[in-house]
RODO-2510 file (C-alpha; in nm, 4 decimals, decimal comma):
residues 124
     n   res          X          Y          Z
     1     x     8,9790     8,3172     7,6594
     2     x     9,3539     8,2730     7,7051
     3     x     9,2108     7,8978     7,9566
     4     x     8,9666     7,8160     7,7041
     5     x     9,2433     7,8150     7,3825
     6     x     9,4164     7,6428     7,6520
     7     x     9,1387     7,3800     7,7119
     8     x     9,0744     7,3069     7,3632
     9     x     9,3969     7,2202     7,2597
    10     x     9,4232     6,9906     7,5867
    11     x     9,0995     6,8431     7,4196
    12     x     9,2587     6,7968     7,0569
    13     x     9,6179     6,6825     7,2449
    14     x     9,4003     6,3378     7,4516
    15     x     9,1926     6,2878     7,1182
    16     x     9,4395     6,2567     6,9356
    17     x     9,6675     6,0280     7,2108
    18     x     9,2910     5,8143     7,2303
    19     x     9,2909     5,7524     6,8762
    20     x     9,6436     5,6498     6,7959
    21     x     9,5620     5,3662     7,1322
    22     x     9,2609     5,3166     6,9427
    23     x     9,4058     5,1375     6,5988
    24     x     9,7224     5,0054     6,8034
    25     x     9,4702     4,7945     7,0008
    26     x     9,2945     4,6933     6,6568
    27     x     9,6479     4,6331     6,5182
    28     x     9,7042     4,4052     6,8140
    29     x     9,3622     4,2283     6,8220
    30     x     9,4394     4,1740     6,4269
    31     x     9,7430     3,9929     6,4816
    32     x     9,6320     3,8492     6,7607
    33     x     9,3135     3,6532     6,6051
    34     x     9,5840     3,5896     6,3024
    35     x     9,8785     3,4540     6,5499
    36     x     9,5636     3,2425     6,6594
    37     x     9,4987     3,0230     6,3105
    38     x     9,8529     3,0355     6,2566
    39     x     9,8802     2,7923     6,5886
    40     x     9,5949     2,5995     6,5840
    41     x     9,7340     2,4906     6,1874
    42     x    10,0666     2,4379     6,2933
    43     x     9,9238     2,2369     6,6215
    44     x     9,7406     2,0555     6,3607
    45     x    10,0106     1,9178     6,1441
    46     x    10,2439     1,8840     6,4503
    47     x     9,9246     1,6391     6,6046
    48     x     9,9468     1,4609     6,2754
    49     x    10,2677     1,4322     6,2534
    50     x    10,2735     1,2795     6,6174
    51     x    10,0111     1,0453     6,5662
    52     x    10,1871     0,8631     6,2432
    53     x    10,0312     0,7067     5,9691
    54     x     9,6772     0,7210     5,8632
    55     x     9,5942     0,9756     6,1169
    56     x     9,4119     1,2772     5,9942
    57     x     9,3186     1,6491     6,0857
    58     x     9,0269     1,8391     5,8837
    59     x     9,0872     2,2405     5,8232
    60     x     8,8513     2,4907     5,7782
    61     x     9,0681     2,8666     5,6587
    62     x     8,8096     3,1160     5,7622
    63     x     8,8702     3,3600     5,6026
    64     x     9,2178     3,4298     5,5936
    65     x     9,5160     3,2931     5,3640
    66     x     9,7839     3,0901     5,4542
    67     x    10,1708     3,0523     5,3053
    68     x    10,3180     2,7120     5,3435
    69     x    10,6266     2,7152     5,3359
    70     x    10,7270     2,3410     5,3517
    71     x    11,0719     2,3936     5,3148
    72     x    11,1442     2,6073     5,6063
    73     x    10,8708     2,4955     5,8168
    74     x    10,6535     2,8524     5,8706
    75     x    10,3562     2,9240     5,7621
    76     x    10,2714     3,3089     5,7038
    77     x     9,8543     3,4302     5,8285
    78     x     9,7418     3,6959     5,6327
    79     x     9,4683     3,8601     5,4891
    80     x     9,3112     3,8657     5,1012
    81     x     9,3398     4,2160     4,9580
    82     x     9,5254     4,3766     5,2639
    83     x     9,6309     4,7009     5,2872
    84     x     9,9907     4,8013     5,3562
    85     x     9,9738     4,8544     5,7165
    86     x     9,8046     4,5160     5,7907
    87     x    10,0281     4,3360     5,9774
    88     x    10,0794     3,9309     5,8724
    89     x    10,1533     3,6642     6,1585
    90     x    10,4218     3,3945     6,0933
    91     x    10,4710     3,0770     6,2745
    92     x    10,6709     2,7639     6,2530
    93     x    10,5680     2,3291     6,2588
    94     x    10,7294     2,0693     6,3127
    95     x    10,6459     1,8288     6,0371
    96     x    10,8112     1,7041     5,6643
    97     x    10,5181     1,8584     5,4167
    98     x    10,4833     1,6951     5,0715
    99     x    10,4897     2,0372     4,9734
   100     x    10,4518     2,4100     4,9688
   101     x    10,1096     2,5713     4,9934
   102     x     9,9210     2,8494     4,9421
   103     x     9,5111     2,7905     5,1392
   104     x     9,3006     2,9590     5,0206
   105     x     9,0122     3,1049     5,2260
   106     x     8,6723     2,9513     5,2934
   107     x     8,8315     2,6037     5,2241
   108     x     8,8164     2,2994     5,3755
   109     x     9,1496     2,0666     5,3701
   110     x     9,1882     1,7217     5,4962
   111     x     9,5661     1,6917     5,6924
   112     x     9,6871     1,3323     5,6333
   113     x     9,9915     1,1242     5,7216
   114     x    10,0674     0,9103     5,4802
   115     x    10,4321     0,7341     5,4297
   116     x    10,6087     0,9457     5,6864
   117     x    10,4736     1,2226     5,4788
   118     x    10,2100     1,5316     5,5730
   119     x     9,9423     1,5894     5,2908
   120     x     9,7320     1,8979     5,2765
   121     x     9,4223     1,7995     5,0150
   122     x     9,1518     2,0459     4,9828
   123     x     8,8004     1,8589     5,0286
   124     x     8,5080     1,9044     4,7767
***
């Protein structure tokens, strides 16, 4: 009887560790996806800056919200209606942006450089 109780306790401990690891892996996967989207936008902004006036790039925001702080040259990618346990991803970019912006989900944007400044324009 003692052996059965010990086996059940060991089984419960292993199950608890497994559930904890699955949660950590899910959070890491979500962060990696957001970081990928963040770096994609940062690369597009920097690429348009490097190509010069008149250059442009299209960007689709998928299901995330992008908060762009032009003063700090930082981007934060988050999920709409996310709970407190959600982890946001942040990255930086190297281009003068016209203003601070929030890119809404499921919207197309044209990133264009005019007169030395990069603009984000929503497309219809």
